[in-house]
C-alpha positions, 0 to 999 in steps of 0.5 A, spaced: 571 826 841 573 822 848 580 825 847 577 832 846 573 831 852 579 829 856 583 835 854 578 840 856 577 837 862 584 837 864 584 845 862 578 846 866 582 843 872 588 847 871 584 853 871 580 851 877 587 850 881 590 857 878 583 860 881 584 857 887 591 859 888 589 866 887 584 866 892 588 863 897 594 869 896 589 874 896 586 872 903 593 871 905 595 879 903 588 881 907 590 878 913 597 881 913 594 888 912 590 887 918 596 886 922 596 893 926 600 890 933 605 895 932 600 900 934 598 897 940 596 902 945 599 898 951 606 900 950 605 906 956 603 900 960 608 895 959 614 895 963 621 896 959 624 890 956 631 892 958 629 893 965 633 887 967 639 889 963 640 897 964 639 899 971 637 906 968 631 903 965 628 900 971 621 903 972 620 905 965 615 903 961 616 901 954 614 907 951 618 911 955 624 907 954 623 908 946 623 916 948 629 915 952 633 911 946 631 917 942 633 922 946 640 919 947 641 918 940 640 925 939 644 927 945 639 931 949 641 933 956 639 929 962 638 935 966 637 943 967 644 943 969 647 940 963 642 944 959 645 951 962 652 948 961 651 947 954 648 954 953 655 957 956 
């Protein structure tokens, strides 16, 4: 009878530990899903992080730097004169 009680208590403790671990994992997932720092609207206010490395980046915001990198990757012309030269 005592042996049966000890076995049941052990099983109860194991189940309680498993439930606690499950709850902790759920809470971690919730905090991870709530992180939306990549949508930070201050990108248009913060200076470019590459301004000390690239002199063309001086005076640009982080958002402008991202757009500039995209334009360069897609080979957009820099000026009206370059655009007209490409059309001809």
